[in-house]
mmCIF file of the protein (N, C-alpha, C, O) and its ligand, coordinates in Angstrom:
data_MODEL
# 
_entry.id   MODEL 
# 
loop_
_entity.id 
_entity.type 
_entity.pdbx_number_of_molecules 
1 polymer     1 
2 non-polymer 1 
# 
_entity_poly.entity_id                      1 
_entity_poly.type                           'polypeptide(L)' 
_entity_poly.nstd_linkage                   no 
_entity_poly.nstd_monomer                   no 
_entity_poly.pdbx_seq_one_letter_code       MGEPRTREHTHLCDRCGERMEEIQCKIVCPRCGYTRDCSDP 
_entity_poly.pdbx_seq_one_letter_code_can   MGEPRTREHTHLCDRCGERMEEIQCKIVCPRCGYTRDCSDP 
_entity_poly.pdbx_strand_id                 A 
# 
loop_
_entity_poly_seq.entity_id 
_entity_poly_seq.num 
_entity_poly_seq.mon_id 
_entity_poly_seq.hetero 
1 1  MET n 
1 2  GLY n 
1 3  GLU n 
1 4  PRO n 
1 5  ARG n 
1 6  THR n 
1 7  ARG n 
1 8  GLU n 
1 9  HIS n 
1 10 THR n 
1 11 HIS n 
1 12 LEU n 
1 13 CYS n 
1 14 ASP n 
1 15 ARG n 
1 16 CYS n 
1 17 GLY n 
1 18 GLU n 
1 19 ARG n 
1 20 MET n 
1 21 GLU n 
1 22 GLU n 
1 23 ILE n 
1 24 GLN n 
1 25 CYS n 
1 26 LYS n 
1 27 ILE n 
1 28 VAL n 
1 29 CYS n 
1 30 PRO n 
1 31 ARG n 
1 32 CYS n 
1 33 GLY n 
1 34 TYR n 
1 35 THR n 
1 36 ARG n 
1 37 ASP n 
1 38 CYS n 
1 39 SER n 
1 40 ASP n 
1 41 PRO n 
# 
loop_
_struct_asym.id 
_struct_asym.entity_id 
A 1 
B 2 
# 
loop_
_chem_comp.id 
_chem_comp.type 
_chem_comp.mon_nstd_flag 
ARG 'L-peptide linking' y 
ASP 'L-peptide linking' y 
CYS 'L-peptide linking' y 
GLN 'L-peptide linking' y 
GLU 'L-peptide linking' y 
GLY 'peptide linking'   y 
HIS 'L-peptide linking' y 
ILE 'L-peptide linking' y 
LEU 'L-peptide linking' y 
LYS 'L-peptide linking' y 
MET 'L-peptide linking' y 
PRO 'L-peptide linking' y 
SER 'L-peptide linking' y 
THR 'L-peptide linking' y 
TYR 'L-peptide linking' y 
VAL 'L-peptide linking' y 
ZN  non-polymer         . 
# 
_pdbx_entity_nonpoly.entity_id   2 
_pdbx_entity_nonpoly.name        ? 
_pdbx_entity_nonpoly.comp_id     ZN 
# 
_pdbx_nonpoly_scheme.asym_id         B 
_pdbx_nonpoly_scheme.entity_id       2 
_pdbx_nonpoly_scheme.mon_id          ZN 
_pdbx_nonpoly_scheme.ndb_seq_num     1 
_pdbx_nonpoly_scheme.pdb_seq_num     101 
_pdbx_nonpoly_scheme.auth_seq_num    101 
_pdbx_nonpoly_scheme.pdb_mon_id      ZN 
_pdbx_nonpoly_scheme.auth_mon_id     ZN 
_pdbx_nonpoly_scheme.pdb_strand_id   A 
_pdbx_nonpoly_scheme.pdb_ins_code    . 
# 
loop_
_atom_site.group_PDB 
_atom_site.id 
_atom_site.type_symbol 
_atom_site.label_atom_id 
_atom_site.label_alt_id 
_atom_site.label_comp_id 
_atom_site.label_asym_id 
_atom_site.label_entity_id 
_atom_site.label_seq_id 
_atom_site.pdbx_PDB_ins_code 
_atom_site.Cartn_x 
_atom_site.Cartn_y 
_atom_site.Cartn_z 
_atom_site.occupancy 
_atom_site.B_iso_or_equiv 
_atom_site.pdbx_formal_charge 
_atom_site.auth_seq_id 
_atom_site.auth_comp_id 
_atom_site.auth_asym_id 
_atom_site.auth_atom_id 
_atom_site.pdbx_PDB_model_num 
ATOM   1   N  N  . MET A 1 1  ? 0.828  -1.199  0.000  1.00 0.00 ? 1   MET A N  1 
ATOM   2   C  CA . MET A 1 1  ? 0.000  0.000   0.000  1.00 0.00 ? 1   MET A CA 1 
ATOM   3   C  C  . MET A 1 1  ? 0.858  1.242   0.000  1.00 0.00 ? 1   MET A C  1 
ATOM   4   O  O  . MET A 1 1  ? 1.723  1.383   0.864  1.00 0.00 ? 1   MET A O  1 
ATOM   5   N  N  . GLY A 1 2  ? 0.658  2.120   -0.907 1.00 0.00 ? 2   GLY A N  1 
ATOM   6   C  CA . GLY A 1 2  ? 1.285  3.435   -0.904 1.00 0.00 ? 2   GLY A CA 1 
ATOM   7   C  C  . GLY A 1 2  ? 2.786  3.459   -0.712 1.00 0.00 ? 2   GLY A C  1 
ATOM   8   O  O  . GLY A 1 2  ? 3.350  4.503   -0.385 1.00 0.00 ? 2   GLY A O  1 
ATOM   9   N  N  . GLU A 1 3  ? 3.440  2.331   -0.910 1.00 0.00 ? 3   GLU A N  1 
ATOM   10  C  CA . GLU A 1 3  ? 4.898  2.381   -0.747 1.00 0.00 ? 3   GLU A CA 1 
ATOM   11  C  C  . GLU A 1 3  ? 5.549  2.741   -2.074 1.00 0.00 ? 3   GLU A C  1 
ATOM   12  O  O  . GLU A 1 3  ? 5.295  2.099   -3.093 1.00 0.00 ? 3   GLU A O  1 
ATOM   13  N  N  . PRO A 1 4  ? 6.374  3.751   -2.058 1.00 0.00 ? 4   PRO A N  1 
ATOM   14  C  CA . PRO A 1 4  ? 7.041  4.150   -3.302 1.00 0.00 ? 4   PRO A CA 1 
ATOM   15  C  C  . PRO A 1 4  ? 8.028  3.093   -3.789 1.00 0.00 ? 4   PRO A C  1 
ATOM   16  O  O  . PRO A 1 4  ? 7.799  1.898   -3.604 1.00 0.00 ? 4   PRO A O  1 
ATOM   17  N  N  . ARG A 1 5  ? 9.068  3.506   -4.380 1.00 0.00 ? 5   ARG A N  1 
ATOM   18  C  CA . ARG A 1 5  ? 10.011 2.513   -4.915 1.00 0.00 ? 5   ARG A CA 1 
ATOM   19  C  C  . ARG A 1 5  ? 11.030 2.134   -3.866 1.00 0.00 ? 5   ARG A C  1 
ATOM   20  O  O  . ARG A 1 5  ? 12.157 2.629   -3.880 1.00 0.00 ? 5   ARG A O  1 
ATOM   21  N  N  . THR A 1 6  ? 10.650 1.276   -2.976 1.00 0.00 ? 6   THR A N  1 
ATOM   22  C  CA . THR A 1 6  ? 11.579 0.873   -1.913 1.00 0.00 ? 6   THR A CA 1 
ATOM   23  C  C  . THR A 1 6  ? 11.882 -0.611  -2.023 1.00 0.00 ? 6   THR A C  1 
ATOM   24  O  O  . THR A 1 6  ? 12.312 -1.248  -1.062 1.00 0.00 ? 6   THR A O  1 
ATOM   25  N  N  . ARG A 1 7  ? 11.653 -1.137  -3.193 1.00 0.00 ? 7   ARG A N  1 
ATOM   26  C  CA . ARG A 1 7  ? 11.866 -2.573  -3.335 1.00 0.00 ? 7   ARG A CA 1 
ATOM   27  C  C  . ARG A 1 7  ? 13.336 -2.947  -3.126 1.00 0.00 ? 7   ARG A C  1 
ATOM   28  O  O  . ARG A 1 7  ? 13.645 -4.062  -2.706 1.00 0.00 ? 7   ARG A O  1 
ATOM   29  N  N  . GLU A 1 8  ? 14.221 -2.025  -3.418 1.00 0.00 ? 8   GLU A N  1 
ATOM   30  C  CA . GLU A 1 8  ? 15.643 -2.323  -3.254 1.00 0.00 ? 8   GLU A CA 1 
ATOM   31  C  C  . GLU A 1 8  ? 16.005 -2.488  -1.789 1.00 0.00 ? 8   GLU A C  1 
ATOM   32  O  O  . GLU A 1 8  ? 17.016 -3.108  -1.457 1.00 0.00 ? 8   GLU A O  1 
ATOM   33  N  N  . HIS A 1 9  ? 15.178 -1.934  -0.919 1.00 0.00 ? 9   HIS A N  1 
ATOM   34  C  CA . HIS A 1 9  ? 15.485 -2.005  0.506  1.00 0.00 ? 9   HIS A CA 1 
ATOM   35  C  C  . HIS A 1 9  ? 14.745 -3.148  1.190  1.00 0.00 ? 9   HIS A C  1 
ATOM   36  O  O  . HIS A 1 9  ? 14.784 -3.283  2.413  1.00 0.00 ? 9   HIS A O  1 
ATOM   37  N  N  . THR A 1 10 ? 14.087 -3.948  0.410  1.00 0.00 ? 10  THR A N  1 
ATOM   38  C  CA . THR A 1 10 ? 13.346 -5.051  1.009  1.00 0.00 ? 10  THR A CA 1 
ATOM   39  C  C  . THR A 1 10 ? 14.198 -6.308  1.005  1.00 0.00 ? 10  THR A C  1 
ATOM   40  O  O  . THR A 1 10 ? 14.626 -6.789  -0.044 1.00 0.00 ? 10  THR A O  1 
ATOM   41  N  N  . HIS A 1 11 ? 14.431 -6.822  2.184  1.00 0.00 ? 11  HIS A N  1 
ATOM   42  C  CA . HIS A 1 11 ? 15.195 -8.057  2.305  1.00 0.00 ? 11  HIS A CA 1 
ATOM   43  C  C  . HIS A 1 11 ? 14.326 -9.071  3.032  1.00 0.00 ? 11  HIS A C  1 
ATOM   44  O  O  . HIS A 1 11 ? 13.659 -8.757  4.018  1.00 0.00 ? 11  HIS A O  1 
ATOM   45  N  N  . LEU A 1 12 ? 14.351 -10.275 2.527  1.00 0.00 ? 12  LEU A N  1 
ATOM   46  C  CA . LEU A 1 12 ? 13.582 -11.314 3.192  1.00 0.00 ? 12  LEU A CA 1 
ATOM   47  C  C  . LEU A 1 12 ? 14.536 -12.247 3.926  1.00 0.00 ? 12  LEU A C  1 
ATOM   48  O  O  . LEU A 1 12 ? 15.597 -12.612 3.420  1.00 0.00 ? 12  LEU A O  1 
ATOM   49  N  N  . CYS A 1 13 ? 14.130 -12.615 5.115  1.00 0.00 ? 13  CYS A N  1 
ATOM   50  C  CA . CYS A 1 13 ? 14.949 -13.470 5.956  1.00 0.00 ? 13  CYS A CA 1 
ATOM   51  C  C  . CYS A 1 13 ? 15.159 -14.839 5.303  1.00 0.00 ? 13  CYS A C  1 
ATOM   52  O  O  . CYS A 1 13 ? 14.219 -15.457 4.803  1.00 0.00 ? 13  CYS A O  1 
ATOM   53  N  N  . ASP A 1 14 ? 16.383 -15.283 5.321  1.00 0.00 ? 14  ASP A N  1 
ATOM   54  C  CA . ASP A 1 14 ? 16.691 -16.590 4.747  1.00 0.00 ? 14  ASP A CA 1 
ATOM   55  C  C  . ASP A 1 14 ? 16.120 -17.714 5.596  1.00 0.00 ? 14  ASP A C  1 
ATOM   56  O  O  . ASP A 1 14 ? 15.923 -18.832 5.119  1.00 0.00 ? 14  ASP A O  1 
ATOM   57  N  N  . ARG A 1 15 ? 15.862 -17.409 6.838  1.00 0.00 ? 15  ARG A N  1 
ATOM   58  C  CA . ARG A 1 15 ? 15.388 -18.441 7.755  1.00 0.00 ? 15  ARG A CA 1 
ATOM   59  C  C  . ARG A 1 15 ? 13.879 -18.574 7.753  1.00 0.00 ? 15  ARG A C  1 
ATOM   60  O  O  . ARG A 1 15 ? 13.344 -19.663 7.548  1.00 0.00 ? 15  ARG A O  1 
ATOM   61  N  N  . CYS A 1 16 ? 13.200 -17.473 7.978  1.00 0.00 ? 16  CYS A N  1 
ATOM   62  C  CA . CYS A 1 16 ? 11.755 -17.560 8.170  1.00 0.00 ? 16  CYS A CA 1 
ATOM   63  C  C  . CYS A 1 16 ? 10.959 -16.807 7.108  1.00 0.00 ? 16  CYS A C  1 
ATOM   64  O  O  . CYS A 1 16 ? 9.736  -16.929 7.046  1.00 0.00 ? 16  CYS A O  1 
ATOM   65  N  N  . GLY A 1 17 ? 11.651 -16.026 6.271  1.00 0.00 ? 17  GLY A N  1 
ATOM   66  C  CA . GLY A 1 17 ? 10.953 -15.354 5.195  1.00 0.00 ? 17  GLY A CA 1 
ATOM   67  C  C  . GLY A 1 17 ? 10.304 -14.040 5.590  1.00 0.00 ? 17  GLY A C  1 
ATOM   68  O  O  . GLY A 1 17 ? 9.624  -13.407 4.781  1.00 0.00 ? 17  GLY A O  1 
ATOM   69  N  N  . GLU A 1 18 ? 10.514 -13.631 6.831  1.00 0.00 ? 18  GLU A N  1 
ATOM   70  C  CA . GLU A 1 18 ? 9.969  -12.366 7.301  1.00 0.00 ? 18  GLU A CA 1 
ATOM   71  C  C  . GLU A 1 18 ? 10.717 -11.217 6.635  1.00 0.00 ? 18  GLU A C  1 
ATOM   72  O  O  . GLU A 1 18 ? 11.864 -11.374 6.217  1.00 0.00 ? 18  GLU A O  1 
ATOM   73  N  N  . ARG A 1 19 ? 10.068 -10.070 6.540  1.00 0.00 ? 19  ARG A N  1 
ATOM   74  C  CA . ARG A 1 19 ? 10.751 -8.908  5.979  1.00 0.00 ? 19  ARG A CA 1 
ATOM   75  C  C  . ARG A 1 19 ? 11.723 -8.360  7.016  1.00 0.00 ? 19  ARG A C  1 
ATOM   76  O  O  . ARG A 1 19 ? 11.361 -8.150  8.173  1.00 0.00 ? 19  ARG A O  1 
ATOM   77  N  N  . MET A 1 20 ? 12.954 -8.132  6.590  1.00 0.00 ? 20  MET A N  1 
ATOM   78  C  CA . MET A 1 20 ? 13.979 -7.736  7.533  1.00 0.00 ? 20  MET A CA 1 
ATOM   79  C  C  . MET A 1 20 ? 14.123 -6.226  7.590  1.00 0.00 ? 20  MET A C  1 
ATOM   80  O  O  . MET A 1 20 ? 13.868 -5.522  6.612  1.00 0.00 ? 20  MET A O  1 
ATOM   81  N  N  . GLU A 1 21 ? 14.537 -5.740  8.758  1.00 0.00 ? 21  GLU A N  1 
ATOM   82  C  CA . GLU A 1 21 ? 14.733 -4.321  8.958  1.00 0.00 ? 21  GLU A CA 1 
ATOM   83  C  C  . GLU A 1 21 ? 16.179 -3.961  8.690  1.00 0.00 ? 21  GLU A C  1 
ATOM   84  O  O  . GLU A 1 21 ? 17.095 -4.640  9.154  1.00 0.00 ? 21  GLU A O  1 
ATOM   85  N  N  . GLU A 1 22 ? 16.380 -2.901  7.948  1.00 0.00 ? 22  GLU A N  1 
ATOM   86  C  CA . GLU A 1 22 ? 17.740 -2.467  7.683  1.00 0.00 ? 22  GLU A CA 1 
ATOM   87  C  C  . GLU A 1 22 ? 18.107 -1.365  8.658  1.00 0.00 ? 22  GLU A C  1 
ATOM   88  O  O  . GLU A 1 22 ? 17.531 -0.276  8.639  1.00 0.00 ? 22  GLU A O  1 
ATOM   89  N  N  . ILE A 1 23 ? 19.084 -1.669  9.517  1.00 0.00 ? 23  ILE A N  1 
ATOM   90  C  CA . ILE A 1 23 ? 19.505 -0.706  10.520 1.00 0.00 ? 23  ILE A CA 1 
ATOM   91  C  C  . ILE A 1 23 ? 20.971 -0.404  10.294 1.00 0.00 ? 23  ILE A C  1 
ATOM   92  O  O  . ILE A 1 23 ? 21.824 -1.280  10.432 1.00 0.00 ? 23  ILE A O  1 
ATOM   93  N  N  . GLN A 1 24 ? 21.255 0.818   9.952  1.00 0.00 ? 24  GLN A N  1 
ATOM   94  C  CA . GLN A 1 24 ? 22.618 1.219   9.629  1.00 0.00 ? 24  GLN A CA 1 
ATOM   95  C  C  . GLN A 1 24 ? 23.189 0.246   8.610  1.00 0.00 ? 24  GLN A C  1 
ATOM   96  O  O  . GLN A 1 24 ? 22.701 0.224   7.481  1.00 0.00 ? 24  GLN A O  1 
ATOM   97  N  N  . CYS A 1 25 ? 24.157 -0.530  8.927  1.00 0.00 ? 25  CYS A N  1 
ATOM   98  C  CA . CYS A 1 25 ? 24.702 -1.440  7.918  1.00 0.00 ? 25  CYS A CA 1 
ATOM   99  C  C  . CYS A 1 25 ? 24.431 -2.890  8.276  1.00 0.00 ? 25  CYS A C  1 
ATOM   100 O  O  . CYS A 1 25 ? 25.185 -3.796  7.921  1.00 0.00 ? 25  CYS A O  1 
ATOM   101 N  N  . LYS A 1 26 ? 23.328 -3.079  8.991  1.00 0.00 ? 26  LYS A N  1 
ATOM   102 C  CA . LYS A 1 26 ? 22.942 -4.442  9.342  1.00 0.00 ? 26  LYS A CA 1 
ATOM   103 C  C  . LYS A 1 26 ? 21.496 -4.656  8.952  1.00 0.00 ? 26  LYS A C  1 
ATOM   104 O  O  . LYS A 1 26 ? 20.679 -3.736  8.986  1.00 0.00 ? 26  LYS A O  1 
ATOM   105 N  N  . ILE A 1 27 ? 21.204 -5.867  8.588  1.00 0.00 ? 27  ILE A N  1 
ATOM   106 C  CA . ILE A 1 27 ? 19.830 -6.224  8.288  1.00 0.00 ? 27  ILE A CA 1 
ATOM   107 C  C  . ILE A 1 27 ? 19.393 -7.243  9.331  1.00 0.00 ? 27  ILE A C  1 
ATOM   108 O  O  . ILE A 1 27 ? 19.990 -8.309  9.480  1.00 0.00 ? 27  ILE A O  1 
ATOM   109 N  N  . VAL A 1 28 ? 18.347 -6.888  10.039 1.00 0.00 ? 28  VAL A N  1 
ATOM   110 C  CA . VAL A 1 28 ? 17.922 -7.714  11.173 1.00 0.00 ? 28  VAL A CA 1 
ATOM   111 C  C  . VAL A 1 28 ? 16.500 -8.213  10.955 1.00 0.00 ? 28  VAL A C  1 
ATOM   112 O  O  . VAL A 1 28 ? 15.613 -7.460  10.552 1.00 0.00 ? 28  VAL A O  1 
ATOM   113 N  N  . CYS A 1 29 ? 16.307 -9.476  11.225 1.00 0.00 ? 29  CYS A N  1 
ATOM   114 C  CA . CYS A 1 29 ? 14.967 -10.033 11.168 1.00 0.00 ? 29  CYS A CA 1 
ATOM   115 C  C  . CYS A 1 29 ? 14.304 -9.856  12.533 1.00 0.00 ? 29  CYS A C  1 
ATOM   116 O  O  . CYS A 1 29 ? 14.821 -10.349 13.535 1.00 0.00 ? 29  CYS A O  1 
ATOM   117 N  N  . PRO A 1 30 ? 13.178 -9.167  12.585 1.00 0.00 ? 30  PRO A N  1 
ATOM   118 C  CA . PRO A 1 30 ? 12.502 -8.930  13.860 1.00 0.00 ? 30  PRO A CA 1 
ATOM   119 C  C  . PRO A 1 30 ? 11.831 -10.184 14.395 1.00 0.00 ? 30  PRO A C  1 
ATOM   120 O  O  . PRO A 1 30 ? 11.429 -10.223 15.558 1.00 0.00 ? 30  PRO A O  1 
ATOM   121 N  N  . ARG A 1 31 ? 11.709 -11.185 13.580 1.00 0.00 ? 31  ARG A N  1 
ATOM   122 C  CA . ARG A 1 31 ? 10.977 -12.371 14.002 1.00 0.00 ? 31  ARG A CA 1 
ATOM   123 C  C  . ARG A 1 31 ? 11.908 -13.389 14.659 1.00 0.00 ? 31  ARG A C  1 
ATOM   124 O  O  . ARG A 1 31 ? 11.652 -13.829 15.780 1.00 0.00 ? 31  ARG A O  1 
ATOM   125 N  N  . CYS A 1 32 ? 12.984 -13.766 13.970 1.00 0.00 ? 32  CYS A N  1 
ATOM   126 C  CA . CYS A 1 32 ? 13.843 -14.823 14.505 1.00 0.00 ? 32  CYS A CA 1 
ATOM   127 C  C  . CYS A 1 32 ? 15.199 -14.293 14.963 1.00 0.00 ? 32  CYS A C  1 
ATOM   128 O  O  . CYS A 1 32 ? 15.990 -15.024 15.558 1.00 0.00 ? 32  CYS A O  1 
ATOM   129 N  N  . GLY A 1 33 ? 15.464 -13.014 14.681 1.00 0.00 ? 33  GLY A N  1 
ATOM   130 C  CA . GLY A 1 33 ? 16.706 -12.441 15.162 1.00 0.00 ? 33  GLY A CA 1 
ATOM   131 C  C  . GLY A 1 33 ? 17.888 -12.663 14.243 1.00 0.00 ? 33  GLY A C  1 
ATOM   132 O  O  . GLY A 1 33 ? 19.021 -12.336 14.599 1.00 0.00 ? 33  GLY A O  1 
ATOM   133 N  N  . TYR A 1 34 ? 17.646 -13.206 13.085 1.00 0.00 ? 34  TYR A N  1 
ATOM   134 C  CA . TYR A 1 34 ? 18.718 -13.440 12.133 1.00 0.00 ? 34  TYR A CA 1 
ATOM   135 C  C  . TYR A 1 34 ? 19.267 -12.104 11.626 1.00 0.00 ? 34  TYR A C  1 
ATOM   136 O  O  . TYR A 1 34 ? 18.508 -11.202 11.271 1.00 0.00 ? 34  TYR A O  1 
ATOM   137 N  N  . THR A 1 35 ? 20.593 -11.995 11.600 1.00 0.00 ? 35  THR A N  1 
ATOM   138 C  CA . THR A 1 35 ? 21.186 -10.752 11.143 1.00 0.00 ? 35  THR A CA 1 
ATOM   139 C  C  . THR A 1 35 ? 22.088 -11.000 9.940  1.00 0.00 ? 35  THR A C  1 
ATOM   140 O  O  . THR A 1 35 ? 22.607 -12.097 9.733  1.00 0.00 ? 35  THR A O  1 
ATOM   141 N  N  . ARG A 1 36 ? 22.250 -9.964  9.174  1.00 0.00 ? 36  ARG A N  1 
ATOM   142 C  CA . ARG A 1 36 ? 23.031 -10.056 7.956  1.00 0.00 ? 36  ARG A CA 1 
ATOM   143 C  C  . ARG A 1 36 ? 23.706 -8.724  7.721  1.00 0.00 ? 36  ARG A C  1 
ATOM   144 O  O  . ARG A 1 36 ? 23.209 -7.681  8.144  1.00 0.00 ? 36  ARG A O  1 
ATOM   145 N  N  . ASP A 1 37 ? 24.817 -8.762  7.060  1.00 0.00 ? 37  ASP A N  1 
ATOM   146 C  CA . ASP A 1 37 ? 25.478 -7.519  6.710  1.00 0.00 ? 37  ASP A CA 1 
ATOM   147 C  C  . ASP A 1 37 ? 24.869 -6.997  5.413  1.00 0.00 ? 37  ASP A C  1 
ATOM   148 O  O  . ASP A 1 37 ? 24.584 -7.762  4.492  1.00 0.00 ? 37  ASP A O  1 
ATOM   149 N  N  . CYS A 1 38 ? 24.674 -5.669  5.359  1.00 0.00 ? 38  CYS A N  1 
ATOM   150 C  CA . CYS A 1 38 ? 23.992 -5.127  4.195  1.00 0.00 ? 38  CYS A CA 1 
ATOM   151 C  C  . CYS A 1 38 ? 24.887 -5.149  2.961  1.00 0.00 ? 38  CYS A C  1 
ATOM   152 O  O  . CYS A 1 38 ? 24.407 -4.951  1.845  1.00 0.00 ? 38  CYS A O  1 
ATOM   153 N  N  . SER A 1 39 ? 26.173 -5.385  3.150  1.00 0.00 ? 39  SER A N  1 
ATOM   154 C  CA . SER A 1 39 ? 27.069 -5.436  1.993  1.00 0.00 ? 39  SER A CA 1 
ATOM   155 C  C  . SER A 1 39 ? 27.129 -6.845  1.435  1.00 0.00 ? 39  SER A C  1 
ATOM   156 O  O  . SER A 1 39 ? 27.879 -7.124  0.499  1.00 0.00 ? 39  SER A O  1 
ATOM   157 N  N  . ASP A 1 40 ? 26.338 -7.724  2.011  1.00 0.00 ? 40  ASP A N  1 
ATOM   158 C  CA . ASP A 1 40 ? 26.290 -9.093  1.519  1.00 0.00 ? 40  ASP A CA 1 
ATOM   159 C  C  . ASP A 1 40 ? 25.658 -9.115  0.128  1.00 0.00 ? 40  ASP A C  1 
ATOM   160 O  O  . ASP A 1 40 ? 24.582 -8.549  -0.066 1.00 0.00 ? 40  ASP A O  1 
ATOM   161 N  N  . PRO A 1 41 ? 26.294 -9.746  -0.820 1.00 0.00 ? 41  PRO A N  1 
ATOM   162 C  CA . PRO A 1 41 ? 25.747 -9.806  -2.170 1.00 0.00 ? 41  PRO A CA 1 
ATOM   163 C  C  . PRO A 1 41 ? 24.644 -10.827 -2.352 1.00 0.00 ? 41  PRO A C  1 
ATOM   164 O  O  . PRO A 1 41 ? 24.107 -10.966 -3.451 1.00 0.00 ? 41  PRO A O  1 
HETATM 165 ZN ZN . ZN  B 2 .  ? 13.792 -14.516 10.333 1.00 0.00 2 101 ZN  A ZN 1 
# 
């Protein structure tokens, strides 16, 4: 709904498939706590 072009900032958790939050240079899953570096290809 009403979200502009932010698809590039959408990361899905490899573990549970939840949408992950990008915080500074880390991507954190709010559901299972899985974290990832945003520079990960
Ligand atoms: Zn997760």
